[in-house]
N, C-alpha and C positions, 0 to 999 in steps of 0.2 A: 239033456244034461250036456251032451257034447257041444251043442251050440253055445251054451253059457260059458263053458271052459274056453272055447275058441275065442269068444269075445273078450274074456278077461285077459287071455294071453295077448291078444292084439292090443288091448289097452296098455298092458305092461310094456310092450315093445314101444308103443307110441310115447308113453311117459318117459321111458329111458332115453329116447331120441331127443325129447324136449328138455330133459333134465340138465340144468346148469349146476355147476358146483356151488354149494352154499357159500355165502360170504363168511369170512371169518368174523367172529364176534367183534374183534378190534376194528374191522373195516366198517361195521355198522355204527360203532361208537364214534369213529372218526367222522362219519357222515353227520351224525347228530351234533358233534362238536362244531363242525363247520357251520351248520344251520344256527346253532346257539351263538356263535361268534357274529354271524351276520345279523341276527336279531339284536344282539347287544349294540352293535354298530348303528343300527337303525334308530334305536332309542337314544343313543348318544347324539346322533345327528339331529333328532327331533328336539332334544334338550338344547342343543347349540343354537338352533334357529328360533326357539320359542321366545316370544317377546312379551308375554303376559305378565300379570301381577303376582304369579305364584312361582317363585324361582325353583322350588323343589318339586314341581309338578311331576316330572318323570323320574325322580330319584328312586322311588321304590321299584319301578320297573327295571331301571338300570342296575340296581343292586341285585335284584332277583336274577337277571340275566348273567351278571358277573359271577354270582354264586353257581349257577348252572354250568357256565364255562369252566370254572375251577373244578367242579365235581367231575365233569366229563374228562378234563385233562388228567386228573388223578386216576380215574378209572382206566383211561386209555393207556397211561403209563404202566399201571399195574398189569393190564392184560398183555401188553407187549413184553414186559419182563417175563411173564409166564409163557410167552410164545403162542398166545391165543389170537 
């Protein structure tokens, strides 16, 4: 039993040394927002260079990305107002 307790204690010490402070929820959302904006920009660029017969080919993807950007912007604003 003493060995198991010593091992657990050593593991706890190791985990404490490796522990990094968790990201604030708003930081994670900000990272998601950045990725969503980049995806939106990629679809906008794809639409701009598309020369095919279907002018609205990328429209649904662009709209979906724009909605996600808006959702994340609102969520981030809300979280920052609350200090999260």
